[in-house]
C-alpha positions in Angstrom: -82.2 -6.4 25.3 -79.0 -4.5 26.3 -75.8 -5.8 24.7 -73.2 -6.8 27.2 -69.4 -6.1 26.9 -68.8 -9.8 26.4 -71.2 -10.1 23.5 -69.5 -7.1 21.8 -66.2 -8.8 22.2 -67.5 -12.0 20.7 -68.8 -10.2 17.6 -65.8 -7.9 17.0 -63.1 -8.9 14.5 -59.5 -8.7 15.7 -58.0 -7.0 18.8 -59.0 -3.4 19.5 -58.9 -1.1 22.5 -61.8 -1.3 25.0 -62.8 1.8 27.1 -65.2 -0.1 29.4 -68.2 0.9 27.4 -67.1 0.4 23.8 -64.3 -0.4 21.4 -62.0 2.1 19.8 -59.6 2.2 16.9 -59.2 -0.3 14.0 -58.7 -4.0 14.6 -55.2 -5.4 14.0 -54.0 -6.1 10.5 -52.2 -9.2 9.4 -48.4 -9.0 10.1 -48.7 -5.5 11.6 -47.4 -4.7 15.1 -49.9 -3.2 17.5 -48.8 -0.5 19.9 -50.5 1.9 22.3 -52.6 4.6 20.6 -52.3 8.3 20.9 -55.1 8.4 23.5 -55.7 6.2 26.5 -57.3 2.8 26.0 -56.6 2.8 22.2 -54.4 0.7 20.1 -52.6 1.6 16.8 -51.2 -0.5 14.0 -47.6 -0.2 12.7 -47.2 -1.7 9.2 -44.0 -3.7 8.5 -41.5 -2.6 6.0 -41.7 -4.1 2.5 -38.0 -4.9 2.8 -37.0 -7.9 4.9 -34.6 -7.5 7.9 -35.5 -3.8 8.5 -35.6 -3.2 12.3 -38.4 -1.5 14.3 -37.0 1.9 15.5 -38.3 4.2 18.2 -39.4 7.6 17.1 -39.6 9.0 20.6 -42.3 9.0 23.3 -44.9 10.8 21.2 -44.8 9.0 17.9 -45.3 5.4 16.7 -42.2 3.4 16.0 -41.4 2.7 12.4 -39.5 0.1 10.4 -36.4 1.9 9.2 -32.6 1.9 8.8 -30.6 1.9 12.1 -28.8 5.2 12.5 -25.3 5.6 14.0 -26.8 7.1 17.2 -28.7 3.9 17.8 -25.7 1.7 17.2 -26.2 1.1 13.5 -24.4 2.4 10.4 -27.1 4.6 8.8 -26.2 2.9 5.5 -28.8 0.9 3.5 -26.4 -0.6 0.9 -22.6 -0.6 0.6 -22.4 -0.1 -3.2 -18.6 -0.8 -3.7 -17.2 -4.2 -3.0 -13.9 -4.3 -1.1 -13.9 -0.5 -0.4 -12.9 0.6 3.1 -15.7 1.8 5.3 -15.1 5.3 6.9 -16.9 7.4 9.5 -19.6 9.8 8.4 -19.4 13.6 8.0 -20.4 14.0 11.7 -20.2 11.9 14.9 -23.7 10.5 14.1 -23.6 10.6 10.3 -24.1 7.6 8.1 -20.9 5.6 7.3 -19.2 6.1 4.0 -17.1 4.1 1.6 -13.7 5.1 0.2 -13.7 3.8 -3.4 -11.7 6.4 -5.4 -8.8 4.6 -7.1 -9.8 1.2 -5.7 -9.8 -0.4 -9.2 -6.0 0.2 -9.6 -3.8 -2.4 -8.0 -0.9 -1.5 -5.8 -2.0 2.1 -4.8 -1.8 3.1 -1.2 -4.7 4.6 0.7 -3.9 8.3 1.2 -5.5 10.8 3.6 -7.1 13.8 1.9 -7.5 15.7 5.1 -10.0 15.7 7.9 -13.0 16.7 5.8 -12.7 14.4 2.8 -12.7 10.6 2.2 -9.3 9.0 1.7 -8.4 7.7 -1.7 -6.2 5.2 -3.3 -3.5 7.2 -5.2 0.1 7.2 -6.1 2.3 9.0 -3.6 4.4 12.0 -4.9 8.1 12.2 -4.1 7.4 14.8 -1.5 5.1 12.5 0.4 7.6 9.6 0.7 9.5 10.3 3.9 13.0 8.9 4.6 14.0 7.1 7.7 15.1 9.2 10.7 15.9 6.3 13.0 19.6 6.2 11.9 19.2 2.6 10.8 19.9 1.4 7.2 17.0 0.2 5.1 16.4 -3.5 5.4 16.6 -6.0 2.5 13.9 -5.4 -0.1 13.2 -1.8 1.0 14.0 1.2 -1.2 17.4 2.5 -0.3 18.8 -0.9 0.5 22.6 -0.7 -0.2 25.0 -3.5 -0.9 28.8 -3.2 -1.3 31.7 -5.5 -1.9 35.4 -4.6 -2.1 38.7 -6.2 -2.6 42.3 -5.5 -1.5 45.1 -5.3 -4.1 44.6 -7.9 -6.7 47.3 -8.7 -9.3 46.4 -8.3 -12.9 47.9 -10.0 -16.0 48.4 -8.2 -19.3 45.2 -7.9 -21.3 43.3 -10.3 -19.0 39.9 -9.2 -17.6 39.6 -10.1 -14.0 36.9 -10.0 -11.3 37.8 -7.6 -8.5 34.6 -7.9 -6.5 31.0 -9.1 -6.9 27.5 -8.6 -5.4 24.4 -10.8 -5.8 21.3 -8.6 -6.4 17.8 -9.8 -5.8 14.8 -9.0 -8.1 14.2 -5.2 -8.4 15.6 -2.0 -9.8 19.1 -1.1 -8.8 21.7 1.6 -9.4 25.1 -0.1 -9.6 28.4 1.8 -9.6 32.1 1.0 -9.1 35.4 2.6 -8.5 39.0 1.6 -7.9 42.7 2.3 -8.3 45.4 0.7 -10.5 48.7 0.2 -8.6 52.2 -0.3 -9.8 55.2 1.2 -11.6 54.6 -0.1 -15.1 54.8 0.7 -18.8 51.3 0.6 -20.1 48.8 2.1 -22.5 45.3 1.1 -21.6 43.4 0.6 -18.3 39.7 -0.4 -18.1 37.2 -0.7 -15.3 33.6 -2.0 -15.9 30.5 -3.4 -14.3 29.2 -6.6 -15.9 26.8 -9.4 -15.3 29.2 -11.8 -17.0 32.1 -13.0 -14.9 35.6 -11.8 -15.9 34.1 -10.0 -18.9 34.3 -6.3 -19.7 30.8 -5.0 -20.6 32.2 -2.9 -23.6 30.2 0.3 -23.4 32.6 3.1 -22.6 30.9 5.9 -20.7 27.9 3.7 -19.7 29.1 0.6 -17.8 32.9 0.9 -18.2 35.6 3.6 -18.4 39.0 3.6 -20.0 42.1 5.7 -19.5 45.5 5.6 -21.2 47.6 6.9 -18.3 49.6 4.3 -16.4 50.1 4.4 -12.7 53.6 5.1 -11.4 55.5 4.4 -8.2 54.3 7.8 -6.8 50.9 8.2 -8.5 48.0 5.7 -8.8 45.5 5.7 -11.6 41.9 5.9 -10.4 38.7 5.1 -12.4 35.0 5.4 -11.5 32.0 3.8 -13.2 29.0 6.1 -12.8 25.8 4.4 -11.5 24.0 2.3 -14.1 20.4 1.3 -13.8 19.6 -2.4 -13.9 16.2 -4.0 -13.7 16.2 -7.7 -12.9 13.4 -10.3 -12.2 15.6 -12.7 -10.3 18.8 -12.9 -8.3 21.7 -11.8 -10.6 25.4 -11.3 -9.8 27.2 -8.2 -11.0 31.0 -8.1 -11.2 33.5 -5.2 -10.9 36.0 -6.2 -13.7 39.4 -4.6 -14.3 41.9 -5.1 -17.2 45.2 -3.5 -18.1 47.4 -3.4 -21.1 51.0 -3.1 -20.1 54.4 -4.4 -21.2 56.6 -4.1 -18.1 56.2 -4.0 -14.4 53.6 -5.5 -12.0 50.0 -4.2 -12.1 47.5 -4.5 -9.3 44.0 -3.2 -8.6 41.9 -2.4 -5.5 38.2 -1.4 -5.8 34.6 -1.5 -4.6 31.3 -2.2 -6.2 28.1 -0.6 -4.8 24.4 -1.2 -5.5 21.4 0.8 -4.2 17.8 -0.4 -4.5 15.7 2.3 -6.2 12.7 0.2 -7.1 
């Protein structure tokens, strides 16, 4: 007795292609995806990836799709695993290349991300002096920025014999500063010693000639003032600290006065 198409269907396991006279190709497999075969009226099985969450990607009009990593051209990243936590993600080596990670120098805190040109990944590295550009805006650096400058000055201040006196002061916030001072002793006096210093103690000379204070034996006269300059001294402070420009004169006659300025520039 001839076998009908229905009876063949009833005895065939799974879903296969039917040509009208018979069945072709293999029946479907558990968890596979069934797609059109390479010839008419046939079906083909596409096995899933062994890794979860892998998408099914087209391989064009003449090949079966496959489970694979989404490439950049298809809207993906082309990257299976980002192996470095917290590293910046960068474009690939071409417009459709897989994304990359910039991890060189990442483990060192405080380093900036620096370009290494258009054909290399950027890296975290210390800037050289030639790479730090100064401002061209004509505006002074703001508070907390390298180059911040503070000044304080005073008009003529009378001095008593052998008494250290604050001429001016500035309050510096935490950081590294270069502090300097200069000024002029006024008066027609008889004197033997004139001192100018920069100190963190009020009305107290610091005591280190050539470092944070200078001394001269020549007294000012009615026609010639006596000037002194304290070269920049480097100070590193962790909290707000006041620095004083302190002057002192040793004299036996006449009236002694002083006028000066103290300046600090942030260098760190």
